[in-house]
C-alpha positions in Angstrom: 49.8 -27.6 52.2 47.0 -27.7 49.7 43.8 -29.5 50.8 41.6 -26.7 50.2 39.6 -28.4 47.1 38.4 -32.4 46.2 38.2 -33.2 42.9 35.0 -34.7 42.2 34.9 -35.4 37.9 35.0 -32.2 36.7 34.1 -30.0 39.6 36.4 -29.0 42.5 34.8 -29.2 46.3 35.5 -26.7 48.6 36.7 -28.7 51.6 36.1 -25.3 53.7 32.8 -25.3 52.1 32.1 -28.7 53.1 33.1 -28.4 56.6 30.9 -25.4 57.2 27.9 -26.7 56.0 28.3 -29.7 58.3 29.0 -27.1 60.9 25.3 -24.9 59.5 23.7 -28.1 60.3 25.0 -29.0 63.3 24.3 -25.3 65.1 20.8 -25.5 63.2 20.0 -29.0 65.3 21.4 -27.3 68.4 19.2 -24.4 67.7 16.0 -26.6 68.1 17.3 -27.5 71.5 17.6 -24.1 72.7 14.5 -22.5 71.6 12.3 -25.4 73.0 14.4 -24.6 76.5 13.6 -21.0 75.9 9.9 -21.8 75.0 10.2 -19.9 71.9 8.0 -20.4 68.6 10.2 -22.8 66.0 7.9 -21.2 63.1 9.0 -17.6 63.8 12.1 -18.8 62.6 10.7 -21.4 59.7 8.6 -18.7 58.3 11.5 -16.4 57.6 14.8 -18.3 57.2 15.6 -17.2 53.9 15.4 -14.1 54.9 17.5 -14.6 58.4 20.0 -16.5 56.2 20.5 -14.9 52.5 21.1 -11.4 54.1 23.3 -12.0 56.5 25.4 -13.6 54.2 25.0 -10.8 51.6 26.1 -8.6 54.4 29.1 -10.6 55.2 30.6 -11.3 52.0 29.8 -7.0 51.3 32.2 -6.9 54.8 34.6 -9.4 53.0 34.6 -7.5 49.8 35.6 -4.4 51.5 38.3 -5.9 53.0 40.0 -6.7 49.5 38.4 -3.8 47.5 42.2 -2.9 46.5 43.0 -6.2 44.7 39.5 -5.6 43.1 40.6 -2.2 42.0 43.5 -3.4 40.6 41.3 -5.4 38.1 39.4 -2.5 36.8 42.1 -0.3 36.2 42.0 0.0 32.1 38.3 -1.6 32.2 35.4 0.4 30.7 32.1 1.1 32.6 30.2 -2.2 31.3 33.6 -4.5 31.7 33.7 -2.6 35.3 30.0 -3.9 36.1 30.4 -7.3 34.8 33.7 -8.1 37.1 32.4 -6.5 39.8 29.5 -9.1 39.6 31.9 -11.6 39.1 34.2 -11.0 41.8 31.9 -9.9 44.4 29.9 -13.8 43.6 33.1 -15.2 43.6 33.1 -16.3 47.4 36.3 -18.7 47.1 38.3 -15.3 46.6 37.9 -13.8 50.3 35.3 -15.6 51.6 32.4 -14.7 53.8 33.5 -12.6 56.7 31.6 -14.2 59.7 32.0 -11.0 61.8 30.1 -9.0 59.3 27.5 -12.2 58.9 26.6 -12.2 63.3 26.3 -8.4 62.8 23.9 -8.4 59.7 21.8 -11.2 61.6 21.8 -9.2 64.5 20.5 -5.9 62.7 18.1 -8.2 60.4 17.0 -10.3 63.3 16.3 -7.8 66.0 14.3 -5.4 62.8 12.0 -8.6 62.7 11.3 -9.4 65.8 10.6 -5.8 66.7 8.0 -5.9 63.7 6.7 -9.5 64.8 6.7 -8.5 68.6 9.0 -11.4 69.5 11.1 -11.7 72.8 14.6 -9.6 71.1 16.8 -10.8 74.2 15.2 -14.2 74.9 16.1 -15.3 70.9 19.5 -14.0 71.0 19.9 -16.0 74.4 19.0 -19.3 72.4 21.0 -18.6 69.4 24.5 -17.9 71.4 25.4 -21.2 71.6 24.5 -22.4 68.1 26.2 -19.4 66.5 29.3 -20.9 68.3 28.9 -23.8 67.1 28.6 -22.7 63.6 31.9 -20.3 64.1 33.9 -23.4 65.5 33.3 -24.8 61.9 34.2 -21.6 60.3 37.6 -21.4 61.6 37.8 -25.6 60.8 37.3 -24.9 57.3 39.3 -22.0 57.0 42.3 -24.2 57.9 42.0 -26.3 55.2 40.9 -23.4 52.8 42.9 -20.4 53.9 40.3 -18.4 55.3 41.7 -15.6 57.6 45.4 -17.4 57.2 47.9 -16.4 60.1 50.9 -13.9 60.1 54.2 -15.1 59.5 56.4 -17.3 62.2 59.4 -18.6 63.1 59.9 -21.9 60.9 60.8 -23.7 64.4 57.8 -22.7 65.8 56.2 -26.1 66.6 52.6 -25.5 65.0 53.7 -23.7 62.0 52.3 -24.3 58.9 52.5 -22.9 55.4 49.9 -23.0 52.6 50.8 -23.8 48.6 48.0 -21.5 47.3 47.6 -18.3 45.2 45.2 -16.6 47.6 47.7 -17.0 50.6 50.3 -13.9 50.0 53.4 -15.8 52.6 54.9 -19.0 51.2 56.7 -19.5 54.4 55.6 -20.8 57.7 52.8 -18.9 59.2 50.3 -19.4 62.7 47.4 -21.8 62.3 45.4 -18.9 63.4 41.8 -20.9 62.6 43.1 -23.9 65.1 43.8 -21.5 68.0 40.2 -20.0 67.2 38.7 -23.4 66.8 40.1 -24.6 70.1 39.6 -21.5 71.9 36.0 -21.1 70.9 35.5 -24.6 71.9 36.4 -23.8 75.5 33.7 -20.6 75.5 31.4 -23.5 74.1 32.1 -25.7 77.3 31.8 -22.7 79.2 28.9 -21.7 77.8 26.9 -24.5 78.3 27.6 -24.7 81.7 26.4 -21.5 82.3 23.0 -22.2 79.7 22.4 -24.8 82.6 22.6 -22.3 85.3 20.9 -19.5 83.4 17.5 -21.9 82.9 17.2 -23.1 86.4 13.9 -21.9 87.8 15.8 -21.2 91.2 18.6 -19.2 89.9 16.9 -17.9 86.3 19.1 -14.9 84.6 17.0 -12.0 83.1 16.5 -12.1 79.3 19.7 -11.3 77.6 22.2 -11.6 80.3 23.5 -14.6 78.9 23.7 -13.6 75.0 25.3 -10.4 76.1 28.0 -12.2 78.5 29.1 -14.8 75.9 28.9 -12.3 73.4 31.4 -10.3 75.3 33.9 -13.1 75.1 33.5 -14.3 71.8 33.8 -10.8 70.6 37.2 -10.2 72.7 38.7 -13.1 71.2 37.9 -12.3 67.7 39.7 -9.1 68.3 42.9 -10.6 70.0 42.8 -13.6 67.4 43.3 -10.7 64.6 46.6 -10.3 65.9 47.8 -13.1 64.5 45.9 -13.1 61.2 48.2 -12.1 57.7 45.7 -12.1 55.4 44.9 -8.7 53.8 42.4 -6.9 54.9 41.2 -2.9 55.1 43.3 -1.2 58.2 41.8 1.6 60.1 43.5 4.5 61.8 46.7 3.5 60.4 47.2 0.3 62.8 44.0 -1.6 63.6 42.4 -3.8 61.2 38.5 -3.2 60.5 37.7 -6.7 61.4 39.6 -6.0 65.0 38.1 -2.9 65.4 34.5 -4.3 64.9 35.2 -7.0 67.1 36.6 -4.8 70.2 33.4 -1.8 69.5 30.9 -5.3 69.7 33.3 -6.4 72.9 32.7 -2.8 74.6 28.5 -2.5 73.4 28.2 -6.2 74.9 29.8 -5.5 78.2 27.9 -1.9 78.4 24.6 -4.0 77.7 25.1 -6.8 80.1 26.1 -4.4 82.5 22.7 -2.3 82.2 20.7 -5.7 81.9 22.1 -6.8 85.0 22.1 -3.8 87.2 18.6 -4.2 88.7 18.9 -8.0 89.2 21.7 -8.5 90.1 20.8 -11.0 93.2 19.1 -13.5 90.2 22.6 -14.1 88.6 24.4 -17.0 89.7 27.9 -17.7 88.4 
């Protein structure tokens, strides 16, 4: 399989990048809908949009860079000091090598957005509730784009496996059949999106209104847990910690645990208001 780029004259257009861009626009339109339902000021987003987009993307690239740092070190073994800096700049901003880690992007956005919300005296939890469904839409398109551009590709699998795929790309270290883990992710996150939309409707009913933050913590728990489970099927080279767990997997499971803890704390005093 080799559909990662589309030739357009002298340029090569990334298929994954185009799909990701489509997902970004769709999730942005959906965000307008969720913010209106939560009666939130859309101007808060528009005034700080550049910061909310740029910094999380940089953090996501840093996360991806850390995971492929061993590959970077091989390129600077015999380089001088200035040459190392030049190679680092080129390698860091070459996002087609290693892409941008979506888990780090999400974590970066949560941190930056929370800090700005506190500074501007906004309702953090209500905003985070509004971001959940648009974020899932974006993640679905990340997985679809990843399928074409081999981001977060899968582990080797038996050639008789009916869903097995293979890539003819330099950045994929397996030449044989592998798990189409990006398709697994796209389908499963779509299921979470459907469930989330149903819960979103219930959470905003006046007679059954949920406490701010409950929807965010609940859906984030399932999304983080799913991402951690998907890592068992991924084969792309990432940093391994404690000699057995992938760094994105550790972050995902940690986020799932934190989300579950905050969900319990957030709903403890108002259990009667939560209807599933």
